[in-house]
C-alpha positions as CSV (number, residue, x, y, z in Angstrom):
1,M,-152.3,-77.0,-4.6
2,Q,-155.9,-76.8,-5.4
3,V,-157.0,-78.5,-2.0
4,L,-154.6,-75.6,-0.1
5,Q,-156.3,-72.9,-2.1
6,Q,-159.8,-73.8,-1.7
7,V,-159.1,-74.1,2.5
8,Q,-157.5,-70.5,2.4
9,F,-160.8,-69.4,0.6
10,L,-163.1,-71.2,3.3
11,L,-160.7,-69.3,5.9
12,Q,-161.0,-66.3,4.0
13,I,-164.7,-66.3,3.6
14,T,-165.1,-67.1,7.6
15,H,-162.4,-64.8,8.6
16,S,-161.4,-68.2,10.3
17,R,-157.3,-67.1,10.0
18,S,-156.8,-64.9,13.7
19,I,-159.3,-67.8,15.1
20,I,-157.3,-70.6,13.9
21,R,-153.7,-68.2,14.8
22,R,-155.5,-67.4,18.4
23,Y,-155.9,-71.5,19.0
24,F,-152.2,-72.3,18.2
25,V,-150.9,-70.4,20.3
26,V,-153.4,-70.2,23.3
27,N,-153.4,-74.0,23.2
28,G,-149.7,-74.7,22.4
29,F,-149.1,-72.3,25.4
30,D,-151.3,-74.3,27.8
31,G,-149.3,-77.5,26.6
32,A,-146.0,-76.5,26.9
33,L,-146.5,-74.6,30.1
34,T,-148.5,-77.9,31.8
35,I,-145.7,-80.4,30.6
36,L,-143.2,-77.8,31.8
37,G,-145.2,-77.7,35.2
38,M,-145.1,-81.4,35.5
39,I,-141.6,-81.7,34.6
40,T,-140.9,-78.9,37.2
41,G,-142.9,-81.2,39.5
42,F,-140.9,-84.2,39.2
43,Q,-137.2,-81.9,39.3
44,V,-138.5,-80.4,42.4
45,S,-139.5,-84.0,43.9
46,G,-136.6,-85.8,43.2
47,E,-138.3,-88.2,40.4
48,S,-136.0,-89.7,38.8
49,N,-137.9,-92.5,36.8
50,I,-137.9,-91.8,33.3
51,H,-140.2,-94.1,32.3
52,V,-142.8,-92.7,34.8
53,I,-141.8,-89.0,33.8
54,I,-143.0,-89.5,30.3
55,S,-145.4,-91.5,30.9
56,A,-147.6,-89.0,33.2
57,C,-146.5,-86.2,30.8
58,F,-147.4,-88.0,27.5
59,G,-150.8,-88.7,29.3
60,A,-151.3,-84.9,30.2
61,A,-150.4,-84.3,26.3
62,V,-152.8,-86.7,25.3
63,A,-155.6,-85.3,27.4
64,L,-154.8,-82.1,26.2
65,T,-154.9,-83.0,22.5
66,V,-158.6,-84.7,22.9
67,S,-159.5,-81.8,24.3
68,G,-158.6,-79.4,22.4
69,L,-159.9,-81.5,19.3
70,T,-163.4,-81.9,20.8
71,S,-163.9,-78.9,22.5
72,A,-162.6,-76.4,19.3
73,Y,-164.8,-78.6,17.3
74,M,-168.1,-78.3,18.7
75,S,-167.8,-74.9,19.5
76,E,-166.2,-74.1,16.2
77,A,-169.4,-76.1,14.3
78,A,-172.0,-74.4,16.3
79,E,-170.9,-71.4,15.6
80,K,-170.1,-72.0,12.0
81,Q,-173.8,-73.2,11.7
82,K,-175.5,-70.8,13.5
83,D,-173.2,-68.0,10.9
84,L,-174.7,-70.1,7.5
85,S,-178.0,-69.9,9.2
86,E,-177.9,-66.2,10.0
87,L,-176.5,-66.2,6.2
88,Q,-179.3,-67.8,4.8
89,E,-182.0,-65.7,6.6
90,A,-180.3,-62.2,5.7
91,M,-180.2,-63.4,2.0
92,V,-183.6,-65.6,1.9
93,A,-182.1,-68.1,0.4
94,D,-181.2,-71.6,0.5
95,L,-177.1,-71.8,0.9
96,S,-176.5,-75.8,1.3
97,D,-174.9,-76.0,-1.7
98,T,-172.6,-73.4,-1.6
99,N,-168.8,-72.3,-0.5
100,H,-170.3,-70.8,3.2
101,A,-172.1,-74.3,3.5
102,R,-168.9,-75.8,2.5
103,A,-166.9,-73.8,4.9
104,A,-169.5,-74.8,7.7
105,K,-168.0,-78.3,7.5
106,I,-164.8,-78.0,7.3
107,V,-163.3,-74.7,9.1
108,P,-164.6,-76.5,12.4
109,F,-162.1,-80.0,11.6
110,L,-159.1,-77.5,10.7
111,V,-159.8,-75.2,13.8
112,A,-160.2,-78.3,16.0
113,A,-157.2,-80.2,14.1
114,V,-154.9,-76.8,15.2
115,N,-156.4,-76.6,18.5
116,G,-155.8,-80.2,19.3
117,F,-152.4,-80.8,18.0
118,A,-150.7,-77.2,18.9
119,P,-150.4,-78.8,23.0
120,F,-149.5,-82.4,21.3
121,L,-146.6,-80.8,19.3
122,F,-145.1,-78.5,22.2
123,S,-145.3,-81.6,24.4
124,L,-143.9,-83.5,22.1
125,L,-140.9,-81.4,21.8
126,I,-140.2,-80.6,25.7
127,L,-140.1,-84.2,25.9
128,T,-137.7,-85.0,23.9
129,P,-134.6,-84.7,26.1
130,L,-136.4,-87.4,28.4
131,W,-137.1,-89.7,25.3
132,L,-132.7,-89.2,24.3
133,A,-132.1,-89.9,27.7
134,K,-134.7,-93.1,27.6
135,A,-132.5,-94.3,24.4
136,N,-128.8,-93.2,26.7
137,L,-128.4,-90.7,24.1
138,L,-128.3,-87.7,26.3
139,V,-126.0,-89.2,29.2
140,S,-124.0,-85.8,30.5
141,V,-127.2,-83.3,30.8
142,N,-129.5,-83.8,33.1
143,P,-132.8,-84.7,31.1
144,L,-135.5,-82.7,33.2
145,V,-133.3,-79.9,32.9
146,A,-133.2,-80.2,29.1
147,A,-136.4,-80.3,28.8
148,I,-137.2,-77.3,31.1
149,L,-135.0,-75.3,28.9
150,V,-136.7,-76.3,25.6
151,A,-139.9,-75.8,27.3
152,L,-138.6,-71.9,28.3
153,M,-137.5,-71.6,24.6
154,L,-140.8,-72.8,22.9
155,I,-142.8,-70.4,25.6
156,F,-140.3,-67.4,24.6
157,L,-140.8,-68.6,20.6
158,L,-144.5,-68.3,21.1
159,G,-144.3,-64.9,22.8
160,V,-142.0,-63.8,19.9
161,F,-144.5,-65.0,17.5
162,L,-147.3,-63.1,19.3
163,G,-145.1,-59.7,19.1
164,R,-145.0,-60.1,15.7
165,V,-148.2,-60.8,14.8
166,S,-149.0,-57.7,17.1
167,G,-146.6,-55.8,15.7
168,A,-145.0,-54.9,19.4
169,F,-141.9,-55.3,20.1
170,W,-140.8,-59.3,19.7
171,L,-138.2,-59.6,22.4
172,W,-140.1,-57.6,24.9
173,S,-143.2,-60.1,23.6
174,G,-140.9,-63.1,24.3
175,V,-140.1,-62.0,27.7
176,R,-143.8,-61.6,28.9
177,T,-144.5,-65.0,27.8
178,L,-141.2,-66.6,29.6
179,I,-142.1,-64.5,32.6
180,V,-145.3,-66.4,33.2
181,A,-143.1,-69.7,32.5
182,V,-140.9,-68.9,35.1
183,L,-143.3,-67.6,37.8
184,T,-145.1,-71.0,37.3
185,M,-142.2,-72.5,38.1
186,L,-141.6,-71.0,41.4
187,V,-145.2,-71.7,42.5
188,I,-144.3,-74.7,42.0
189,M,-141.6,-74.7,43.6
190,A,-142.5,-73.0,46.8
191,C,-145.5,-75.3,47.2
192,S,-143.5,-78.2,47.2
193,V,-141.2,-77.0,50.0
């Protein structure tokens, strides 16, 4: 519990809670929309080799994760170091052994973890019907259609979450993100004809 309280304190003094929340939503949405787009493309193309589909989507999920981890860490580490340097200049003091210095080191890792693992989590959830089909546990349903439905549900739930954060009407917020997903699918289908 002590560690969790320390992390919460470091996030508070760096004002990073909203950054983490935004990265979770943005990269979760990117992951879900990317895998939805890939699965839609496979569905339209008539590809039925589950192993190929899973491998391609999992590869994209890993790439999104690595990109999210590294890009967020590098940018957040630079920003937090800049903030620490500006605070030290303003206070005319060495802050290397303070909570602010610890936050400058730890918070970029937290932000990077959320930024990287959000698309991975969403991708894995969307791929679940494909893994079930590969294990012969999903036989009466088209696994690509099931994965598409999971993706649409997750994207809708991200919109609901955004609505709750902003105080907007949750249903409208969920529908807006769903519209983006459906439009993306329609563009993919139109381009695949």
